[in-house]
C-alpha positions, 0 to 999 in steps of 0.5 A: 706182872712189871719186869721187877717182879719177875726178874730173880724170881725163885720159888722161896720169894715167890712164898715170900710174896704169897705170905705178904698178899696174905697177911695184907688180904687180913689185917692183924692176923698173926702168923705162924709158920714151919717148914719152907714158910718160917724163913720167907715169912721172917722176910714177909714180917718186913713188908707185911707186919702180921700182928705176932710172928711164931716161926720154927725154922728148924735148925737154919744156919744163919752163917751158912751160905749153903743153907741160905742157897738150899733153903732159902734161894733168893738172890742178892738176900745176903747182900741186902741183910738177909733175916737179921734186917726183916726181923730187925725192919719187924716191929711186932712179937717175934718167936722164932724156935726150934732154932738150933745153935746156928740162928742168930737174930739181935735180941731174944726172940729167937729158942733152941728148941722147938715149942709145944702147941701149947707154947705157941698158942700162949705166946699168941695170947698173951697181952702185947 
């Protein structure tokens, strides 16, 4: 491994790398993530864009540094623009749900409530 790939590696950054690897192996695939995969999945969309992404962020508060430390610990992420920058870089169809009141992204891709499986399927089936 190159030094750059190993410096400051965390569990969250490894999840981003794993999702990027999976997306690159399956071009045109959609990304549906929840739990430990949702937030790293959003970061991965900026590197290996899926056809669409539906991510359950489980009430993550984008203004709370403590949330980043406990749920998405990647050194330097906040300074690099965090989830806002990743979402802005991704040009595909994005739906972030189960966001609660603290999750903020530009645009209209965030829902405070959790989507049902039928709503997720409907979003993925909708034309681009």
